[in-house]
Structures are given as structure tokens and as C-alpha cells.
VOGU-3710 file (C-alpha; in Angstrom, 3 decimals, decimal comma):
1> msrildqril> 0,000/0,000/0,000  2,834/2,384/0,913  4,580/1,694/-2,394  1,459/2,591/-4,417  1,120/5,856/-2,471  4,795/6,675/-3,125  4,308/6,077/-6,866  1,220/8,315/-6,956  3,069/11,114/-5,171  5,982/10,792/-7,602
11> llvisfltsl> 3,606/10,986/-10,588  1,902/14,033/-9,074  5,257/15,798/-8,601  6,340/14,982/-12,180  3,007/16,246/-13,523  3,331/19,481/-11,541  6,902/20,133/-12,704  5,921/19,490/-16,325  3,036/21,957/-16,102  5,357/24,613/-14,684
21> qstkvlsewk> 7,700/24,150/-17,623  4,884/24,570/-20,171  3,892/27,887/-18,553  7,446/29,248/-18,545  7,599/33,028/-18,316  9,095/34,304/-21,557  9,708/37,827/-20,214  8,799/39,844/-17,126  7,965/42,971/-19,151  5,973/43,829/-22,258
31> kcgdqeceta> 5,197/46,982/-24,236  1,581/47,834/-24,989  -0,608/50,628/-26,312  -2,494/50,903/-23,007  -2,219/49,641/-19,416  -4,399/46,557/-20,139  -2,768/45,751/-23,515  -6,182/45,757/-25,205  -5,507/48,424/-27,846  -4,148/47,287/-31,207
41> msrvqattdy> -0,632/48,663/-31,692  -0,036/47,853/-35,341  -1,075/45,829/-38,340  1,614/43,573/-39,813  1,921/41,112/-42,674  3,676/37,747/-42,465  6,814/37,565/-44,613  7,296/33,833/-44,008  5,352/30,793/-42,817  5,594/30,248/-39,064
51> lgpdcrylnf> 4,685/27,238/-36,909  5,174/27,820/-33,178  6,500/25,234/-30,700  3,288/25,071/-28,590  -0,217/26,513/-28,253  1,065/29,826/-26,845  2,316/30,727/-30,329  0,435/32,066/-33,348  0,810/29,993/-36,528  0,537/31,741/-39,885
61> ktgeeiivys> 1,394/31,618/-43,570  3,198/34,164/-45,738  0,963/37,114/-46,623  -1,485/36,764/-43,729  -2,385/39,897/-41,772  -1,817/39,998/-37,999  -2,904/42,610/-35,465  -0,213/43,278/-32,807  -1,368/43,965/-29,228  1,903/43,826/-27,299
71> klsrknenlw> 5,615/43,147/-27,599  7,775/41,373/-25,042  10,555/43,624/-23,802  13,888/43,569/-21,991  14,647/39,833/-21,665  12,989/38,630/-24,886  12,361/41,481/-27,338  12,090/39,270/-30,408  8,537/38,032/-29,604  5,363/39,992/-30,311
81> igskgkdfgy> 1,803/39,054/-29,352  -1,043/39,334/-31,800  -4,054/37,819/-33,488  -5,320/36,725/-36,870  -8,989/35,925/-36,975  -9,848/34,083/-33,745  -6,267/32,833/-33,172  -4,021/34,647/-30,693  -0,403/34,099/-29,618  3,307/34,865/-29,724
91> fpkdavkiqe> 5,347/35,107/-32,909  8,844/36,301/-33,875  8,943/39,929/-34,993  11,386/38,949/-37,760  8,636/36,888/-39,457  6,515/39,977/-40,216  6,721/43,453/-41,726  4,808/46,442/-40,386  1,974/47,625/-42,614  0,446/50,280/-40,353
101> vliaeeievl> 1,345/51,710/-36,923  -1,815/52,347/-34,905  -0,248/53,461/-31,582  2,806/55,723/-31,649  3,517/55,743/-27,893  4,192/52,400/-26,187  4,058/51,871/-22,421  5,915/49,135/-20,552  3,956/46,942/-18,122  4,696/43,828/-16,099
111> tketdflcld> 3,602/40,520/-17,589  1,324/38,141/-15,679  1,611/34,367/-15,322  -1,606/34,069/-17,322  0,157/35,689/-20,301  2,080/32,437/-20,750  -0,593/29,755/-20,385  -1,603/27,634/-23,357  -5,250/28,204/-24,204  -6,596/25,492/-26,498
121> gdeyvfe> -10,243/26,131/-27,326  -11,942/26,968/-24,020  -9,493/25,022/-21,812  -6,095/25,765/-20,326  -3,649/23,101/-21,434  -1,095/21,844/-18,953  1,291/19,397/-20,578
//
């Protein structure tokens, strides 16, 4: 009985550590158009196809239009956050070109843990 309990605890610990890794904070700061990061900052066009490593990332094809809502800053400035249609996520800024700047003045705000959760459909995904 004790051995089964030990195995269950070990599996629980492994599961917890894996979920922490999948919600890894990519940066502590981000730049936005407003304090809540709800205002569109710019409209960009994909210059290459992109397939992200997990559900936190936005996948797109060359030529697709993306609306940018925030940009990671300081630690990881190469990732922007935006949407195309109903899809939302991170993508490398080098995979797009700016079509139109909608917000000239950016403000820097702290990120939240929820900024880095995978959202698949209506459920949070913990791998």
C-alpha cells in the first residue's frame, strides 16, 4: 500500500513540474498601447510561414495579416503578441513586416503568469 502511495506522489510531482515548464515566463515585461494591452498597436503582414513550438504561439502563412497587441521587452524582445482571426499568440517579430502603426507611444507593463498559459479552445492546457 505504501509503495502505491509513493508512486502516486511521484507521478503528481512529475506532472506538476511538467506543467510549470509549459507555462514558462518568456519575459517579465511587455510593451503595450495601453495599461491593459487591449488596444491594437499595429497591423503587420507575415513575410514567411511560421509554426510555433506550442499553443502559446500564433501559426501563420506568408501574406497573412496579424494585429499586434503587445511586444515582449527587456529579456525577450524578439517576440510579439497578436491575433489573426480568432487565433491569438506569440510570434517572432522577424517573421513579419509592419503595414500600419496604430499606436505611436508604447508603455511598458509587467507581464502576468496568465500571459504564458496555453489556451486550447476553451481550456487551459497543462502538458
